C-alpha angles and dihedrals in degrees: 000000000000092000133010099183116119114272090007099068112132140150122257117262123235089259089047090064090053125193094291094064095050091075127116093288091068090064135230097275125140089245091057090050092049093050089050090050090049090052091049092049088059092058119115094257109016119193107213094194093054091046091052091047090053091046089051089064088072107119110263090004096165092049091048098039096108090046091050090051090050092052091049091049091048092053089046093052096045098044119066096186133076090292089061093049092046091049091054090048089049092051089051092048091052093045092050100041118119112246123210 
C-alpha cells in the first residue's frame, strides 16, 4: 500500500514499487509481469517488441493471455495516472500481437 491513512488509502503504482521490489520475492505471477511491463512502457524510449518478448516468458503465457489482458485492462480502468495509460497501451499491444 502506498498510503494507509483514512480517505487516502491507495495501492502502489508500478513506479512506486521501483526496480528493487520487482526481485524474486515479488513472485513470478502474471500481475508482477504486467506491473513490470507497465514500468518499462514508461521509460524514456520504450521498445514494445522487447516488452512483449519479456512478457511472453510468463509461465503458460498463451493459456493465460486473455487473463493477462483482463488484468492490464483492470489496472488501466482503475488508475487515472500514467500507470493507467500504460496499462491500456499494454493491453492493446497484447491483443494485437502476432501469435505464431
